[in-house]
C-alpha angles and dihedrals in degrees: 000000000000095000092050091051091051092049092049091047092050091048091050092049091047092051091046093052091045091052094048095048093044091055092059097084131159117281124183127200098213128156121247086230094074122294108319109143113220114217103159136046135185120211108193120184113281118239110259114220092171134081092244107118117219096007095119092055092048092049093048091049092048093050092046092049091051091050091050090049091048088053096201097109136036117228112231139159116284094256090059100041129112089202134018126207109214129177153144130230098227105176141014122188139168120200140168110270106179141002130209125233092277089055092249116144108263103172138016128200126218116205123192120187123198137182107215139172136181109221123204103218097198096042091042091222141102117264090197140345136198119193098191113017112173130212118182138182131188122211129189118224097184100061121091113276092024120227118240137219087262088062090053091046091051091051092048092049092047090053092048092049092049093049093046094049093045091051090047099051096035096047092079 
């Protein structure tokens, strides 16, 4: 019984190690424009065409934090960057999302729309562009403690940042 357990355990560990090492394949961050490897990115503040104060700073910080976490690009000033992420926050809206049985508002949704482009500095062209990228966040006002519009805004910004960074690093 003991020898069988040891053999099964060794087999399991071998398969686990094999699976983990096989999943660590080669991945290249190459441009679609022909082989330039991007190492640096600048993330200037987006233009804010809405009435929401401070949203452009929060969005820029969120994008920068995601890029740092992703660890595939180094954030640098514009004059040192291989690529620059430019954009405008074009629309901010809050709307009722759901009602409860008594027709009381239960949830609201915050929608943030941005126009964004990733510019290749050396190639003087756009790697990708989105005219109307949407980030949204739902917040519940009935739970205790209730969520606020700031919670919905934070969720919408987090979604935008995630989508923008994913599109940036996966567009190559």
